[in-house]
N, C-alpha and C positions, 0 to 999 in steps of 0.2 A: 507680165500676167495671162495665163491662156486667154480664150476664149470665153471656156464657162465661167471662170473667176469673174473676165469681164463683165459679163451679160446679169447676172447675177449680182453686180457692184452697182451696175448703171439700171439694175432695177427693168429690163427687157424678157419675163418672164417667158412668154413664148417662146423667144432665141434660146433662151437656157432652156425649157422644154426639147427640143427640137433639137441640141447640140448636146443631152445627155442621153435621147434614145437611139443620135448616130451612135456614141460611144460603146453603147452595149450591144450594137451589133460588131464589132472590131474590139481593139485591144484595150478595157474600160480602163480608165485614169482615178481609182477610186480617192487617193488623197486630193483631187481636185471636187469630185464627189460631197466631200466631205468639208473642204471649204466651202463649197458653194452653199451647204448645208446653214454652215455658221454664218456668211453671210446672211441670208434670208431669216434666218430668228433673232440675228439683230435689227432689221430690218420689221419686225415683227408679224412675217410671214409663215406664222409656225403651221398651218393649214398646210399651206403649198408645200413645204418643205417634208413634211408629212408625210404629202401624196406621193412624192419623187421619190423619197426612201422605199415606202410601199411596191412601188413601180419595177424599182430596179431588183429588190430581194426577191421580186414574183419571177423576175426574167432571168437572176442567173442564181438562186440556189439550190438549182438542180447541179451546177457547172462543178462544186465541190473545189472550188480557186481556194489556193493559201491566202490569195491577195483578199478575194470576199470572204473569208472567216476574219481576217485582220480588218478592213471593212466596216464588219458586223459588232465590232469590239470597240472600234473607237465610234461608229454611231451610238450606241447605249451609253456613250457619253454625253450627247448632246440631245437626247429625245425622251420625252417624256410619257407621250402616251403611243404606242402602235403597237398592236397587236401579233400581228407579222415577225417583226423586229425581235418580240419578246420569245415568240416559238424557236425562231430560227436562232437566237443567241444561246437557248436552250438546249438544241442539238450539234450548235458547233463546240460547248462546252462538255457538253455528254463523248465527244471525239477525241475532244485533245486532253479531258483526264479520265480515259476509258477504266487506268486499272486503280484510281484514286475512292478506295473503297467510302468515304463522307459526302461523296462530292454530290448525293440528292440529299440530304440530308442538310448540306448547305445550300440546294438551292431551295428550298422549301423556307430555311431559317431566313434567307437572304428577301422573299419574298419574288423570286423569281417565276415561283410556280403559281402564280395567286393570277388568276385570269384580270385582265384589264387593269393589272397593278400600274405600278409607278415605274420604269423600266428602269430610268437613269440612278434615283435612288437606291433600286433594290440592286441593280447592277454595283455599285460601290459597295453596299453590305457584303455581296457577294466575294469582293477581291477583300476586302476586310476578314472574312471569315477565311479565303484563302491561303493566310499570313498563318494560319494555322494547319503547316504541311510539314514534312520531313523535310529535317535538319532546320526548319526555322526556328527562330529564339522567341519567349514570351515571359513577363515578368511572373511574380508568383508573391503575396505581400508575405508570409510566412516563409515560401523556401527561397525565395528571390529568384536571380537570370536562371532561365533552365534553358536548355535547345531539343525539340525534339527527335525522339530516336527510332519511334515508330509508330504510326496512325493506322487502326482500321475503322471499321462503321461504327463501332462503339466505344469505342477506346484507346488511349495514346501512351505513350512511353515515353518519360522526359528525366531527360540527365539534367536534375537539378543542382544550384551551387550547396545548395545546402540537404538535397535528398539525390542521390547517383541511382539512374533507372527506377524510377517511380510512376506508378503504373495506373493511371486515374479515368473513368469514366470521362468520355467527351463530353457531355454536357456541364461537368464539373468544370471541365479545363477550361468552355469556353464562359464559365460563368462568375467565374474565380481567378484569371488569369490574362495578362493583354499581351498582344505582339509587339515586339518591338524589333528594329531592324537589326543586320551583322552588325554594322558599323555604330548602335545605339554605347552610349557612354555606360550603360549596363552592364551591356557585354566586355566595353574596355573593361571597366574595373575586374569584371570577373579573371577575364581569360588574362589583362594584364595587368596589375597594379598598379606598379610603380609607372608602366606609360601614364595611367588615367590620374597618379598623382600630380606626375609633373606637369602635365596639361591645365589641370586645375589652380597650380600651385603660379606656374609660369604665365601661365596666357589666362586669367579667369573673365576677361571680354570675350575672348573666343569658346570658353568651355558655356558661357552664360546662352552663347546663339543658337550651340550646339542643342543644349541642355532644352531651351524654348520649342525646338522642333522635335521631342520627343513625343510618344503618344503619354501624352499626363492626362491625368483625369479631369481636367477643365482646359481643353488645347488651349497656347497662348498662352495660359497663367499658371506660373509655378507659387506654389508653398511650400512650405517646411516640410509638409507631409510628406508633397513631393521625393524629396532626397534622401529617403528611406531605402529608394532601388538602387540608389548610385552610391553610397557612401557606407554602406554595413561592410563592415572589415575594414575600411579606410583609415590611413592615420590620421584621417582629419571627422570629428565629430560630427555628428547634424547639423549641430546648434556653431561650431564652426563655421561650417561652409555656407550656413544662411547668414552669419555677420558680414561673413566676407563676398557672397553676390550681392546681398541687398548694396554693398557699398559699390560693389562692381556697376551694379545696376543706374544709378543717380547720374555717372559719369561715362556711360554708353549709351550711345544715338536710339532710338530706336525701343526701348523700356522707360519701363514708366514704376518707380517702386507707391506702392496704397497701401504701405501699412503693414497688410498680412500678408499679401501677394506680390510678384514682380511682373509686369502685364506686357506681353510683344504689341507692338504698337502696331496699329494697320500701317506701310506706308505710301498708301493710296489716300488716306485720310487727311485731310487739312487741320492747324490745329483746332479752330472754330466748330468743327466738323468733329471733333473728338469731345470737345466740352458740351454742345450740344448732344451729341446719342448719351453721355452721363447725366446730364440732368433732367435727359428723358428715358430714363429708365423707368420702368413701369412700376415695378418692385423693391424698387435699391431705397432703403430708408435714406432720408433726408440728412444726417449725417456721415453717412457714408459715404453722398454724393460733394459733402461738404470737403472728406477726406481725401477723395478722386481727384477734384478741382483743383485743391491744394496743390498736390502731387503734381497732378498736369503743367499747372504755373511755372513750380519749382524748375520743369525739364525744358520750359523757355527759357533760352539765354538773352533772348533782346528784349525789347522794351513792352511795357506792359501791352497785351494787345487789346486798340481800340473798343474794336468789334465786340469784346465780351461784353459790355453793356447791353450791348441788345439782346440780350441773352436774359437778361432780368423779366421780361413779360413773359418768357417764358417756365422762368421763378415762379410765377404771379398763378400759375395755372396747375401746381403739384396742391391734392390735398392731403395736409397730413397735420396733424395735432402739434410737429416739430418745429413753434414756433421761434424757438431757440436758433434750430440747426439753418430754417430759410432766413432769419434774420442775417446769419453766419455767411450764406453760400452770396446775398445781395450785398455784402460788406464787399465777399471777394471781388465778386464779380463787377465792382463799382472801384477799384484797386484803394483795398484797403475803406471804402467811406468818401473818399475824396475825391467822387466825380460827382458833378450838380446835379444826375440822376436818383441819387442815396438819397437824397433831403424828401424828394414824395415817396417813396416808398417806406423807408423805412420805420415808418410809424403803424403801416402796415402787420408789424409783425410783432410793435411794443406790447407788453400784458399790462395788464393795470391796479394787478392784484398782488400783493406778495407772493404768494405761494406759486401762483404761477411761472413770475418773474424768476422764485428761485429755482423751478425747474428748467427755467428758459435756460439761466445761466450754465447748468448744469450739461447744457447739450452745447453751448459754444466751447470749439477747441482753442481756437485763438486767445490767448491770454489781453490782450489789448484790443479784439472784437468784445471780450466780457466789459474792459473798462467803457467802451464808447456805448455798450446798452446799458450800464447803473448811470451811466453820467446823462443818456436821454429817457431813461428812468426817474433819475432822480429832479430833471429840468422840468418835467414834461408836467400833465393837469392829474396826475395820479394822487388820489386824496392823502392827506398826512400822516393821516394814521396807518395808513401803507406802507408808504415811505419805511415811515417809522420801524413799522416788525420787519422789512426787507432789512434794513441793517443790521437791524438788532441779530438775524440769522445771517450773516455774510461768515464768508472762510476771514483769515487773518490778512494776506492779500490784498482782498476786494475789501476791505470795512476798509482797511488804510489809504486807500483809492479811493472810497465815497466821502468818508471823513476831511481829505482833501479840499475836494470837491465842495462841499457841501459849506468846508469853513467859508469859498467865497463865493458861491451863491447862495447857501440859506444858512447865514450862523446862528439865526433862531433857532432852527428845526437842529442842528449839529447841537447845540444848546442843551436842548432838553432833552435828547439823548443820552446826552455825558451825563445828567441829573438824577436819570433811569439806572444808569449804570452805576453813577458811586452809591445808590442807594443798595446794590445788592452785592454784598462784599464777598456773601457763598459763593458767586459768579466768579471765580478768582481771578480765572487766567483774564477777562474781558476788563474785570473791574483795576487790574492790577496795569492793563494795557492803555486804558483811560487817564491813571493817574498819571503813566507816561508821556502822553499825550499832551493833558493838562501843561506837566512840569516844563516838557519841550518847547511851550508855545509863550514860556516868558510871562512877560505884562500883557499880552493881547489875550489875557481869559483871569479872572480875578480868581489869586490862589485863596478858595473859602478854606482850606482844609490846612491851611498856615502849619504851624510846626508837626502838626500831628500826618502829615505829608511820609515823610522817612519816618516814619514808625509804622504805620500802614505796608509803604515798601517792602520791609524788611520781616515785619508780621507774615505777610501774604507770600512772599518771593517763591519759596520751597513749595508750596501747591501750585505752581502756573507751571507752563510747557517750557521748556526746554529757549522755545525762539523769545520767548517775554521775558523770562530770565536775563537773556544777554541783554536784551534792549532799557530793560529798566536798570540792569548793574552797570550798565557803559553809562548812562544817566546820573545814576547816584557817583560813581567814580569819576565824571569827569562836570559835565555843568553843576550839579547838585554837590559836590566835593566837599564843598563848605556846610554847607551843610549835614552830609554824611559825618563830619567829622564833629561837631556838635552836638548831635545827636551822639554817637558813640561817646563822647566824652561824658553825658549829663547822664546814664544809666548807671546802673549798680553792676560791678562783675560776674555776678551770678546771671543777669542777663545777658550778660557778653557772653558767656561761656554757655548759655544756651543757644544761642545767636550760631557761634560758632560750632556746637554739637550739631546743629538742624544743617547746619550752610558745609559741613563734610559731607554730608552724603549727596550733596549737586556736584556732579561734573562742570558742569557750568560757570557754576560759585566762586567753584578754585581754580579753573581755567581763565576766568574773568578776572579773578583777584579780587573778591569780597574777601575771602578770607585771609585774605594777606590784612587788608584793612583793619577787619575786625580783631587777628591775631595779633597784630601791632598793638592796639589800646590797651591787649590785658598785660604785653609783657612789657609796655612802660608801666601798667599800675604795679604788678611785680617788683619790676626794678624799682619802682619808690618804696616799695612796701618793704626792702631788703630788712633782714635783723627784728622784724615784726614778726610774732608767732602767729601762725593761719590758727584761728578760733573755727570751733567743728559746729553743729548744730546740734545741740543736746540732746535730741533724739537718733543721733550716730553714736551716741553712746553704749557702752552695754549692758544699758540698766534698761529696766521697763516703768513706763511710766503710767499711772492712773490718778484716778482721786484718791483721797484720803479715806472717804468713807469705804470706796471697793477694798482696799489695801485691809483695813479693819476687818471687813465681811467675810476677806478672805481668812484671815486669819482665825474666826471665829471658827470658819468649816472646818480648817482642821485641827482644834480642839474639841469639837462634835466627833470627830472621824476617830480621833485617840482615845475618847472618855468615854465613847456611847457605843458609836455604829460598830469598829471594832470588833469589840469585845463582847459583845452581841453576837458578830457574827462566830469567834471562839467557841463563846458558848452556845450555840448551833452544832455547830462543831461533833462537840462533844456527845451532842441526846442523839442524833443521828447513828454515829460511834456507837452508841447502844442496843440497836436496833439488831443488830447480828452482823453476820458476812459483808465485812467493807467493800469484797469482789464485786459484789449485785444490791450494792446499795447507792440507787440514783439519789437520795437526798443528800448521803454524806458526799458525794461529787458535786454537789449543788452546795454545798455549805464553805469548801474547801474554794472553790472558783470566785467564789462572794468574797472571802476574805481575801484570798489573791489580790481582787481586782479593788479593794479598798486599802488596802497597805499601798501597793502600786500607785494609786491616787495620792495619798496622802504625802508618800516619798517626790513625787512631782510638784506637788504644791509647797510641799516645803523648800523646797531646793528654788523654786520662782519665786517665795517672798525674802529671801536673800537677794531678789536682784528688784524690786518692785520699789519705787522710788514714787514720791506724788511728785505731780507736775511741779516744775518750778516755777514760782510767780514771777519772779524778774527777768524769765527769758520767754515767755511766753509777751507778745501783740499783736494786734491787729492789723499790721503792716506783712505777717508770711504767713503762709498758713504751717501749722505748727501744729502736734496734741494737743488737745484743748481748744481749738478753736473752732466754728463755725462758720463754714461755708457757702455762698449764696452764687450758686452758676447759672448763667442766661444762655442758652440756645444761639449761634452767632449767627448773621446773615439777616438780622432785623426781627426772628419770631421770637414771641412770646412764653415760649415754653421754660420754666425756672423752675431750680431745685436745690433742696437748702441738704446739706450734707455736717453731720456732727465727726470732728474726727477725735479718736480717744481713745485711751489706751485700752490692753485687750479686754481688761476686767469691767471697765465699763462700757465693750459693745452691746450694742441692739440693732442687729442690722434691720430687722423689720420695722425699727420704727427712725430710720437714716442715722444710728451712730455707729459708727465705723469705724474698725479697729486698725491706726495708723498703721501698721505690720503689712495688712494686706491687699492685694493689687491697686484699689479703689484709692484707698487712703494714702498707699504710696506713690500712686501716680498724682496728686495734689501736693503731698509735703513741698514748702519751701518755695511754693509759686506765690507772687502777689496779683494786689488788684490790677486786674487789665489783662491777665494772662492768658495766653488760650492754654486747654486742657481737652485731650482726647481721656475717655472715659475707659476703661477696657471691657473689649469684647465689643464696640463699637467705635472703629475706625472712621467712620463716613464726618461724624458729625462733629463740628468743634464747640464747644464751650468757653467760656469765659468767666470770668471771676469778677463778680460786678459786685460783691463785699466781703467786709471780715471780720467776725466777733467773737469776742472772749468768753468762752461759756460759763455760765453759772456755777459748776461743778469745780473748775479753777478756782474762784476766789474765795472759796468757802476754806 
C-alpha cells in the first residue's frame, strides 16, 4: 500500500495532507487520491476529504491533463457537495462531448447545472441520460426495442422493432422510453430470436439472472408486465414465460417469489435482516407482509430460524386494522404457533365479535392458521351469541372443522346450532349438511327425525351444492343403505319416477350412483307387474271434464245461439242491405261480421260438447291432485303463507276466485301430486310450496 493510503488508513491526516501536496508538484497519482478519499469518507471525515479535493482541483484544473479529467469523473461518484467539483465537471463534459447536441439539455435535466446541488446524484442521473446516444438501444411499450440512429438538440431518429426510422421529439423519447444495454435480452430477442429462445428454454436460471439485471420498472423486481419487452414475437407467450420463471425462481438461489413478482435478494443481507426489513415496511399491507415472509421461509432450506421469534415485538408496533393478517404473521414467526412465545401474543389479535372475526378469517391466507384462529375463538371467553353467529356464517370447510372442535369442546353449543339449522329447511345446503352430520355420528346424537330423515335427504338433495350432494349420497349409499332401500320400497311408483326425473338433472347424483338405486327399484316393480296393463289417469284421456251443471249450461248456451242470436243477426243483415249501396254500407259489414262470429262460436262449442264428460266420481280421491280437487298449499321453510286452489274443468274455471282450469299451467303443475309433495308454481321458481291437504269439491259430488 502506498504512503498516501497508509496515512489515510492510519488516521494520520497531517501526513496525508503533506503527501498529497507533494504529489501535486510532481507526477500526481490520481488513483491514490481517489482511494484516500474513499478511506476518509468511510471514517466519517467528509469535510477533510472535500477540502483536499477542492485543493487538488484548484492546483491542477488549469493543466488540462487527461488523467485529471478521469480523476474528476471518479470523484463525482464519491462527493455529494462540492461546488468546485461541479463546475470543473461541467467543463470536462463540455470538452468531451463537444459535438453532442443534447448535452446542455442533459446537464440541465440531470441537475448538474444547479448551484450547490448534489453532485453525486446529478452525476448518476447524467450518466443515465447519456445512454440516449447514437447507436444506443432503448425500449418503447408500443414500438418495442429500438436503436438510436440520429440525435439532435430537439429530436431523435430511432429504428424501432415495429417502426423503422421513427422520428420523435427528444422530450417524448425521454418520457416514454427507457435505455437498455446492447447485450440486453430484449436486444437479443430482436436481433436473434433463435438464440434468445434457446437460452430461455435450455438455461432458465441463467436467463432469470440476466433478466434481473435489466432496467426494469422496479429495479431488482420482475413482474409479468416486464416480460412484454422481451417475449413479443417469441415462440413463448408471456403467460408461459412467467410460469416457467416462477418455477425457476423457487429453485434458484438469490431469488424470492412473492406471488405477483420475483425479487432479487441482496447477497449482503442476512436472513433475519431480510425478514425484519419486510416487517418494517411502512406502507406495505400486513397481508402482503405475510405473503412475503411465507415466501422467504420457503427459500430457507434449513431448520426453522429461531431468531424469527425475536421479530414478534416488531409486529406489535404495526398499526393496522388487519388483525387477521397480524395474527397469521405472529403464527408464522412462531413456527406455526408452536413456540411458547405465541401463547402470550395470540390473544392480542383475537376479535371478540362474529363480524370482526369473520373479517379476520378472510385476511388469513393459511388454512391451518384459520383453523387455529377458530379454535381460539370458540374456546375463548367470547359471548355465546357471537359464537353461534360466527358458526352460522362460516364456509363449508371451516364449518366442518368448527363442528368437529365443538363436538368435543362444547357439545351443548353445537346442539343448539344444529337445532336452529334443522328448523330452516329453506337454507337447503346447511340443512342437508346438518342431516348428514347427525347421520354420520350415529348414536352420539339423538335421531329425532326418525324415518323422515331419508325422505328429507331425497326431497332437498337436488337444491344443494355439488359437494353437499356428494357427501349425502355417499352416506345414503353407504352407512344408511338399508334405510334408503326401505324408504324406496315403501313409496309409490309415481314418487319414485319424480325422484328419478329430478336426480337425472344432477351430474353428481348420476356419478355417485343414486340414480342407479332409484332406477333399480322402478325396474323391480315393472318386472313384477309384467302382463298387467298400465292404467292412465282419467284426465290424461282425450275427454274434457267439468261438472254436470256446467255442461248443461253450455248446451243451453248453444241452443240460445242457434234459436235466438244467430237468426237475429241474419235479420239485421237483411235490414242493413235495404239501406242502399252495399260497398259503402258500414251497418251491413258489421252485421255480417257479427253473424260470422256467432256461427264460429256455435261450431266450436258444439265440437267441444262432444268431448265434455262429467267428473268420474269413482276415480277422484282425496289422495291425489286431479280435476275436482281443492288443494291447500303452504310455503316451505316454516312460513305461514297458505294458498287454496280449486282444480276444475274448463267450464268451471274462475281464476279470480282461485278456481283453476286443470289444463292451465298452474293446474297442470299440481296434477298427480299427493300430500307432502313439493311444487313450484309457474312464474316463481324460487318459492317452494308443500301440499298440506286435499279435499273433493262439492261440485263433483252433485
